[in-house]
C-alpha positions as YAML, in Angstrom:
chain: A
units: angstrom
residues:
- id: 1
  name: MET
  ca: [-95.37, -111.49, 30.84]
- id: 2
  name: LYS
  ca: [-96.15, -108.93, 32.53]
- id: 3
  name: LYS
  ca: [-92.72, -107.11, 31.79]
- id: 4
  name: LYS
  ca: [-93.84, -107.64, 28.09]
- id: 5
  name: MET
  ca: [-97.31, -106.39, 28.41]
- id: 6
  name: ARG
  ca: [-95.03, -103.16, 29.74]
- id: 7
  name: VAL
  ca: [-92.45, -103.34, 26.16]
- id: 8
  name: LEU
  ca: [-95.37, -103.01, 24.39]
- id: 9
  name: ALA
  ca: [-96.96, -100.55, 26.25]
- id: 10
  name: SER
  ca: [-93.67, -98.41, 25.93]
- id: 11
  name: ILE
  ca: [-94.06, -98.97, 22.07]
- id: 12
  name: PHE
  ca: [-97.75, -98.23, 21.84]
- id: 13
  name: ALA
  ca: [-97.42, -94.83, 24.08]
- id: 14
  name: LEU
  ca: [-94.55, -93.99, 21.99]
- id: 15
  name: SER
  ca: [-95.64, -94.54, 19.28]
- id: 16
  name: MET
  ca: [-98.86, -92.17, 18.65]
- id: 17
  name: ALA
  ca: [-97.04, -89.31, 20.91]
- id: 18
  name: MET
  ca: [-95.04, -89.66, 17.51]
- id: 19
  name: SER
  ca: [-98.12, -89.81, 15.21]
- id: 20
  name: THR
  ca: [-99.41, -86.84, 17.16]
- id: 21
  name: LEU
  ca: [-96.63, -84.63, 16.51]
- id: 22
  name: ALA
  ca: [-96.80, -85.85, 12.63]
- id: 23
  name: ALA
  ca: [-99.61, -84.75, 12.92]
- id: 24
  name: CYS
  ca: [-99.34, -81.20, 14.25]
- id: 25
  name: GLY
  ca: [-96.96, -80.72, 11.75]
- id: 26
  name: ASP
  ca: [-98.76, -81.41, 8.24]
- id: 27
  name: SER
  ca: [-102.51, -80.45, 8.66]
- id: 28
  name: SER
  ca: [-103.35, -81.72, 5.18]
- id: 29
  name: SER
  ca: [-103.47, -85.06, 6.04]
- id: 30
  name: LYS
  ca: [-105.83, -84.64, 8.23]
- id: 31
  name: ASP
  ca: [-109.33, -83.46, 9.01]
- id: 32
  name: ALA
  ca: [-110.02, -80.24, 11.20]
- id: 33
  name: GLY
  ca: [-110.79, -81.59, 14.21]
- id: 34
  name: THR
  ca: [-107.16, -83.36, 14.58]
- id: 35
  name: THR
  ca: [-105.21, -80.63, 14.36]
- id: 36
  name: GLY
  ca: [-105.43, -78.61, 17.61]
- id: 37
  name: GLY
  ca: [-103.28, -82.07, 19.11]
- id: 38
  name: THR
  ca: [-105.61, -83.23, 21.74]
- id: 39
  name: GLY
  ca: [-106.87, -86.29, 18.85]
- id: 40
  name: ASP
  ca: [-109.43, -89.19, 20.05]
- id: 41
  name: ALA
  ca: [-107.03, -91.87, 22.03]
- id: 42
  name: SER
  ca: [-110.02, -94.65, 20.25]
- id: 43
  name: ALA
  ca: [-109.49, -92.61, 16.88]
- id: 44
  name: LYS
  ca: [-108.21, -96.01, 14.40]
- id: 45
  name: ASP
  ca: [-105.07, -95.22, 12.95]
- id: 46
  name: THR
  ca: [-101.76, -97.03, 11.71]
- id: 47
  name: ILE
  ca: [-98.01, -97.15, 13.37]
- id: 48
  name: THR
  ca: [-95.38, -97.99, 10.98]
- id: 49
  name: ALA
  ca: [-92.62, -99.59, 12.07]
- id: 50
  name: LEU
  ca: [-89.08, -99.72, 10.29]
- id: 51
  name: LEU
  ca: [-87.40, -103.81, 11.66]
- id: 52
  name: PRO
  ca: [-84.38, -105.71, 10.72]
- id: 53
  name: PRO
  ca: [-83.56, -109.10, 11.22]
- id: 54
  name: VAL
  ca: [-82.39, -108.28, 15.41]
- id: 55
  name: SER
  ca: [-82.72, -112.40, 15.78]
- id: 56
  name: GLY
  ca: [-82.86, -115.85, 13.47]
- id: 57
  name: ASN
  ca: [-86.65, -115.99, 13.10]
- id: 58
  name: PHE
  ca: [-87.49, -112.51, 14.09]
- id: 59
  name: GLN
  ca: [-89.54, -111.11, 11.00]
- id: 60
  name: ASP
  ca: [-91.39, -114.73, 10.73]
- id: 61
  name: THR
  ca: [-93.35, -113.23, 13.74]
- id: 62
  name: PHE
  ca: [-93.82, -110.02, 12.26]
- id: 63
  name: ALA
  ca: [-97.83, -111.09, 11.21]
- id: 64
  name: GLN
  ca: [-98.14, -112.67, 14.82]
- id: 65
  name: ILE
  ca: [-97.05, -109.36, 16.49]
- id: 66
  name: GLN
  ca: [-99.13, -107.03, 14.04]
- id: 67
  name: LYS
  ca: [-102.22, -109.58, 15.00]
- id: 68
  name: ASP
  ca: [-101.85, -109.83, 18.81]
- id: 69
  name: PHE
  ca: [-101.25, -105.65, 18.52]
- id: 70
  name: THR
  ca: [-104.40, -104.76, 17.12]
- id: 71
  name: ALA
  ca: [-105.89, -107.15, 19.46]
- id: 72
  name: GLU
  ca: [-104.44, -105.28, 21.90]
- id: 73
  name: TYR
  ca: [-105.74, -101.93, 20.51]
- id: 74
  name: PRO
  ca: [-108.56, -102.20, 18.47]
- id: 75
  name: ASN
  ca: [-108.72, -98.61, 16.83]
- id: 76
  name: LEU
  ca: [-104.95, -98.72, 16.31]
- id: 77
  name: THR
  ca: [-103.07, -100.94, 13.06]
- id: 78
  name: LEU
  ca: [-99.74, -101.98, 13.35]
- id: 79
  name: LYS
  ca: [-97.71, -102.30, 9.96]
- id: 80
  name: ILE
  ca: [-93.93, -103.96, 10.60]
- id: 81
  name: GLU
  ca: [-92.06, -103.13, 7.84]
- id: 82
  name: PRO
  ca: [-89.14, -105.54, 7.20]
- id: 83
  name: ALA
  ca: [-85.48, -104.52, 5.97]
- id: 84
  name: SER
  ca: [-82.21, -106.49, 6.03]
- id: 85
  name: TRP
  ca: [-79.06, -105.30, 8.18]
- id: 86
  name: GLU
  ca: [-77.11, -103.97, 4.59]
- id: 87
  name: ASP
  ca: [-80.37, -101.81, 3.62]
- id: 88
  name: MET
  ca: [-81.85, -100.49, 7.14]
- id: 89
  name: THR
  ca: [-79.77, -97.03, 6.86]
- id: 90
  name: GLN
  ca: [-80.38, -96.43, 3.71]
- id: 91
  name: LYS
  ca: [-84.01, -97.09, 4.39]
- id: 92
  name: LEU
  ca: [-84.72, -95.03, 6.74]
- id: 93
  name: ASP
  ca: [-82.68, -91.98, 5.37]
- id: 94
  name: THR
  ca: [-84.82, -92.02, 2.25]
- id: 95
  name: GLN
  ca: [-88.04, -91.78, 4.57]
- id: 96
  name: VAL
  ca: [-86.75, -90.03, 6.51]
- id: 97
  name: ASN
  ca: [-85.60, -87.26, 4.07]
- id: 98
  name: ALA
  ca: [-88.89, -87.94, 1.91]
- id: 99
  name: GLY
  ca: [-90.87, -86.86, 5.26]
- id: 100
  name: SER
  ca: [-92.66, -89.64, 5.78]
- id: 101
  name: PRO
  ca: [-90.53, -91.67, 8.83]
- id: 102
  name: PRO
  ca: [-91.91, -94.36, 10.06]
- id: 103
  name: ASP
  ca: [-93.37, -93.90, 14.31]
- id: 104
  name: ILE
  ca: [-91.20, -96.93, 14.56]
- id: 105
  name: ALA
  ca: [-87.15, -97.80, 13.89]
- id: 106
  name: PHE
  ca: [-84.46, -99.74, 14.73]
- id: 107
  name: ILE
  ca: [-81.05, -97.44, 14.79]
- id: 108
  name: GLY
  ca: [-77.92, -97.80, 16.94]
- id: 109
  name: SER
  ca: [-77.19, -95.77, 19.62]
- id: 110
  name: ASP
  ca: [-74.65, -94.05, 17.23]
- id: 111
  name: GLY
  ca: [-76.91, -92.65, 15.09]
- id: 112
  name: ILE
  ca: [-79.42, -91.13, 17.57]
- id: 113
  name: SER
  ca: [-77.33, -87.44, 17.44]
- id: 114
  name: LYS
  ca: [-78.37, -87.61, 14.04]
- id: 115
  name: TYR
  ca: [-81.53, -88.25, 14.10]
- id: 116
  name: VAL
  ca: [-81.54, -85.76, 17.13]
- id: 117
  name: GLN
  ca: [-80.33, -82.54, 15.17]
- id: 118
  name: GLN
  ca: [-83.20, -83.51, 12.05]
- id: 119
  name: GLU
  ca: [-85.62, -83.11, 14.73]
- id: 120
  name: MET
  ca: [-86.50, -86.75, 13.57]
- id: 121
  name: LEU
  ca: [-87.07, -87.99, 17.41]
- id: 122
  name: MET
  ca: [-89.11, -87.86, 20.59]
- id: 123
  name: ASP
  ca: [-87.65, -87.47, 23.59]
- id: 124
  name: ILE
  ca: [-89.86, -89.82, 25.43]
- id: 125
  name: THR
  ca: [-88.38, -88.78, 29.43]
- id: 126
  name: ASP
  ca: [-92.16, -87.85, 30.37]
- id: 127
  name: THR
  ca: [-93.86, -90.21, 28.37]
- id: 128
  name: ALA
  ca: [-92.31, -93.22, 29.37]
- id: 129
  name: THR
  ca: [-93.01, -94.31, 33.15]
- id: 130
  name: LYS
  ca: [-91.13, -95.26, 36.04]
- id: 131
  name: GLU
  ca: [-92.17, -98.94, 35.75]
- id: 132
  name: MET
  ca: [-90.94, -99.01, 31.57]
- id: 133
  name: VAL
  ca: [-87.64, -97.38, 31.96]
- id: 134
  name: ALA
  ca: [-87.58, -99.65, 35.05]
- id: 135
  name: ASP
  ca: [-87.54, -102.69, 32.82]
- id: 136
  name: TYR
  ca: [-84.08, -102.17, 31.58]
- id: 137
  name: ASP
  ca: [-79.87, -102.14, 32.94]
- id: 138
  name: GLN
  ca: [-79.03, -98.31, 33.52]
- id: 139
  name: VAL
  ca: [-76.48, -99.04, 30.46]
- id: 140
  name: PRO
  ca: [-77.30, -99.13, 28.10]
- id: 141
  name: LEU
  ca: [-80.36, -97.12, 28.62]
- id: 142
  name: GLU
  ca: [-77.99, -94.74, 28.71]
- id: 143
  name: TYR
  ca: [-76.26, -95.63, 25.25]
- id: 144
  name: MET
  ca: [-79.85, -93.86, 24.27]
- id: 145
  name: LYS
  ca: [-79.82, -90.61, 25.86]
- id: 146
  name: ASN
  ca: [-78.70, -87.59, 24.27]
- id: 147
  name: GLY
  ca: [-78.25, -84.78, 26.59]
- id: 148
  name: ASP
  ca: [-81.06, -84.63, 28.94]
- id: 149
  name: GLY
  ca: [-83.06, -86.80, 26.55]
- id: 150
  name: LEU
  ca: [-83.94, -90.39, 26.22]
- id: 151
  name: TYR
  ca: [-84.81, -91.51, 22.58]
- id: 152
  name: GLY
  ca: [-85.70, -95.15, 22.95]
- id: 153
  name: PHE
  ca: [-85.18, -97.99, 24.58]
- id: 154
  name: PRO
  ca: [-82.28, -100.40, 24.39]
- id: 155
  name: ALA
  ca: [-83.22, -103.93, 22.20]
- id: 156
  name: TYR
  ca: [-80.06, -105.63, 23.15]
- id: 157
  name: MET
  ca: [-76.46, -105.24, 24.40]
- id: 158
  name: GLU
  ca: [-73.43, -107.25, 23.03]
- id: 159
  name: VAL
  ca: [-69.37, -106.81, 23.29]
- id: 160
  name: HIS
  ca: [-68.17, -107.41, 19.39]
- id: 161
  name: ALA
  ca: [-64.50, -109.97, 19.54]
- id: 162
  name: LEU
  ca: [-62.22, -111.94, 18.14]
- id: 163
  name: GLY
  ca: [-61.87, -115.72, 19.39]
- id: 164
  name: GLY
  ca: [-60.15, -118.03, 18.73]
- id: 165
  name: ASN
  ca: [-59.37, -121.68, 18.55]
- id: 166
  name: ARG
  ca: [-58.22, -123.16, 21.55]
- id: 167
  name: GLU
  ca: [-57.32, -126.73, 20.01]
- id: 168
  name: TYR
  ca: [-55.16, -124.97, 16.86]
- id: 169
  name: LEU
  ca: [-53.82, -122.63, 19.32]
- id: 170
  name: GLU
  ca: [-52.33, -125.29, 21.35]
- id: 171
  name: LYS
  ca: [-50.98, -127.09, 18.32]
- id: 172
  name: ALA
  ca: [-49.36, -124.38, 16.55]
- id: 173
  name: GLY
  ca: [-47.88, -123.93, 20.49]
- id: 174
  name: ILE
  ca: [-49.59, -120.22, 21.07]
- id: 175
  name: ASP
  ca: [-49.81, -119.56, 24.92]
- id: 176
  name: TRP
  ca: [-53.37, -118.15, 24.73]
- id: 177
  name: LYS
  ca: [-53.71, -117.99, 28.30]
- id: 178
  name: LYS
  ca: [-50.78, -115.36, 28.59]
- id: 179
  name: VAL
  ca: [-52.66, -113.92, 25.39]
- id: 180
  name: GLN
  ca: [-55.67, -113.28, 27.47]
- id: 181
  name: LYS
  ca: [-54.09, -111.62, 30.30]
- id: 182
  name: GLU
  ca: [-51.18, -109.64, 28.80]
- id: 183
  name: GLY
  ca: [-53.12, -108.96, 25.21]
- id: 184
  name: TRP
  ca: [-50.33, -108.80, 22.19]
- id: 185
  name: THR
  ca: [-49.37, -106.45, 19.50]
- id: 186
  name: PHE
  ca: [-50.11, -106.67, 15.99]
- id: 187
  name: ASP
  ca: [-47.37, -108.34, 15.29]
- id: 188
  name: GLU
  ca: [-46.99, -111.02, 17.94]
- id: 189
  name: PHE
  ca: [-50.72, -111.92, 16.29]
- id: 190
  name: ARG
  ca: [-49.53, -111.94, 12.68]
- id: 191
  name: GLU
  ca: [-47.05, -114.20, 13.73]
- id: 192
  name: ALA
  ca: [-49.54, -116.15, 15.55]
- id: 193
  name: ILE
  ca: [-51.98, -116.14, 12.83]
- id: 194
  name: LYS
  ca: [-49.34, -117.40, 10.75]
- id: 195
  name: LYS
  ca: [-48.08, -120.56, 12.70]
- id: 196
  name: GLY
  ca: [-52.17, -121.58, 11.60]
- id: 197
  name: VAL
  ca: [-51.76, -121.35, 8.32]
- id: 198
  name: VAL
  ca: [-52.12, -124.92, 6.43]
- id: 199
  name: SER
  ca: [-51.28, -125.31, 3.41]
- id: 200
  name: GLU
  ca: [-51.00, -128.37, 0.75]
- id: 201
  name: GLY
  ca: [-49.57, -128.45, -3.15]
- id: 202
  name: GLY
  ca: [-49.44, -124.83, -2.97]
- id: 203
  name: LYS
  ca: [-52.80, -124.11, -2.61]
- id: 204
  name: THR
  ca: [-54.30, -123.34, 1.17]
- id: 205
  name: SER
  ca: [-56.59, -125.24, 3.29]
- id: 206
  name: ARG
  ca: [-56.87, -123.00, 6.18]
- id: 207
  name: TYR
  ca: [-55.78, -119.20, 7.24]
- id: 208
  name: GLY
  ca: [-54.54, -117.95, 10.29]
- id: 209
  name: PHE
  ca: [-57.16, -115.77, 10.75]
- id: 210
  name: VAL
  ca: [-60.96, -115.64, 8.89]
- id: 211
  name: PHE
  ca: [-63.83, -113.73, 9.67]
- id: 212
  name: ALA
  ca: [-67.47, -113.41, 8.13]
- id: 213
  name: THR
  ca: [-66.76, -110.65, 4.69]
- id: 214
  name: ALA
  ca: [-70.51, -111.43, 3.48]
- id: 215
  name: GLY
  ca: [-72.64, -108.44, 3.90]
- id: 216
  name: VAL
  ca: [-72.95, -106.05, 7.13]
- id: 217
  name: ALA
  ca: [-70.84, -108.56, 8.92]
- id: 218
  name: SER
  ca: [-67.80, -107.28, 6.77]
- id: 219
  name: LYS
  ca: [-67.07, -104.57, 8.80]
- id: 220
  name: ASP
  ca: [-66.89, -105.86, 12.20]
- id: 221
  name: TYR
  ca: [-63.90, -107.41, 12.64]
- id: 222
  name: LEU
  ca: [-62.79, -103.63, 11.32]
- id: 223
  name: ASN
  ca: [-64.50, -101.95, 13.42]
- id: 224
  name: ILE
  ca: [-62.71, -105.08, 16.16]
- id: 225
  name: LEU
  ca: [-59.61, -104.19, 15.51]
- id: 226
  name: ILE
  ca: [-59.91, -99.99, 15.50]
- id: 227
  name: LYS
  ca: [-61.22, -100.31, 19.27]
- id: 228
  name: ASN
  ca: [-58.54, -102.06, 20.14]
- id: 229
  name: ALA
  ca: [-56.02, -99.14, 18.02]
- id: 230
  name: GLY
  ca: [-57.33, -97.01, 21.23]
- id: 231
  name: MET
  ca: [-60.84, -95.58, 18.62]
- id: 232
  name: PRO
  ca: [-63.41, -96.50, 20.57]
- id: 233
  name: SER
  ca: [-65.71, -94.31, 18.20]
- id: 234
  name: ALA
  ca: [-65.75, -92.66, 14.68]
- id: 235
  name: PHE
  ca: [-65.56, -89.35, 17.29]
- id: 236
  name: THR
  ca: [-63.35, -87.89, 19.90]
- id: 237
  name: LYS
  ca: [-65.22, -86.26, 23.36]
- id: 238
  name: ASP
  ca: [-64.32, -83.17, 21.76]
- id: 239
  name: LEU
  ca: [-65.96, -84.35, 18.63]
- id: 240
  name: LYS
  ca: [-63.19, -84.84, 16.92]
- id: 241
  name: TYR
  ca: [-63.65, -87.12, 13.61]
- id: 242
  name: ALA
  ca: [-61.01, -90.11, 14.63]
- id: 243
  name: TYR
  ca: [-60.58, -91.60, 12.34]
- id: 244
  name: THR
  ca: [-58.09, -89.25, 9.94]
- id: 245
  name: ASN
  ca: [-56.01, -90.10, 13.54]
- id: 246
  name: LYS
  ca: [-52.34, -91.85, 12.69]
- id: 247
  name: ASN
  ca: [-53.48, -95.60, 14.02]
- id: 248
  name: TYR
  ca: [-56.76, -96.09, 11.63]
- id: 249
  name: LEU
  ca: [-54.29, -95.73, 8.73]
- id: 250
  name: GLU
  ca: [-51.90, -98.22, 9.89]
- id: 251
  name: VAL
  ca: [-54.94, -100.43, 11.23]
- id: 252
  name: LEU
  ca: [-55.32, -100.63, 7.49]
- id: 253
  name: LYS
  ca: [-52.25, -101.19, 6.39]
- id: 254
  name: ASP
  ca: [-51.83, -104.30, 8.72]
- id: 255
  name: ILE
  ca: [-54.53, -105.75, 7.63]
- id: 256
  name: ARG
  ca: [-53.36, -105.50, 4.20]
- id: 257
  name: SER
  ca: [-50.29, -106.99, 5.37]
- id: 258
  name: MET
  ca: [-52.13, -110.41, 6.30]
- id: 259
  name: ILE
  ca: [-53.91, -110.87, 3.11]
- id: 260
  name: ASP
  ca: [-50.60, -110.29, 1.01]
- id: 261
  name: ASP
  ca: [-48.58, -112.57, 3.50]
- id: 262
  name: ALA
  ca: [-51.35, -114.94, 2.77]
- id: 263
  name: ARG
  ca: [-52.29, -115.57, 6.67]
- id: 264
  name: CYS
  ca: [-56.03, -114.73, 6.14]
- id: 265
  name: GLN
  ca: [-58.54, -115.01, 3.37]
- id: 266
  name: LYS
  ca: [-58.54, -112.21, 0.59]
- id: 267
  name: SER
  ca: [-61.84, -111.54, 1.16]
- id: 268
  name: LEU
  ca: [-60.72, -109.14, 3.42]
- id: 269
  name: ALA
  ca: [-59.50, -106.41, 1.83]
- id: 270
  name: LEU
  ca: [-61.30, -103.47, 1.88]
...
């Protein structure tokens, strides 16, 4: 419970600081008494947040989160706007370009440099307390930095990977233990998934390789494959665009070949 309260406090501190910066930039929306940047901390204010469904029932809790927040800080109103994974970035960019961004937003670590360049993110290095920072593991926290600045706290960190059905792999005679130790080339992977294809009456009842292709998940498998092709990020350490690499084209060709020879579903087409 103590850790949770520190997280709420960090959100509160970040939100209030960003609201203050917005007031300084637009004096027409605030009365003259607050233009000096030393507003009354007990003054009524509204904090806005734009959040996607980071878990199955997360957005169902928004009403209670807002209620609990106002109970803790009676002078503040927390207004959370839900967004889908598909339109989260578009909604945020639209609000940023319109000059009315939310006080809090869920963004991927790769988007930090973009919004820092637009001067839309606040460096919370001096705002966050040592206790707040200590709540997080150092590795994911580093992803929230740009240069010497800290621009948020990590919600979670996860590994994306392709998994296999052990029973199917063993029935197909695939030595998955060897694969786990030594890895495999794309050609070896392609031949392996061919063994998993089941066809009956001229129709495929099971593919050797399947992946979710609806909504935001449609790009996840591509990201996994291009990372395994030596492109862990869209930009190299020299800040050159990585996807002009010939390996990217080879990945696309390989995906196309899997579709054409019916080893995976057609919806994997890019």
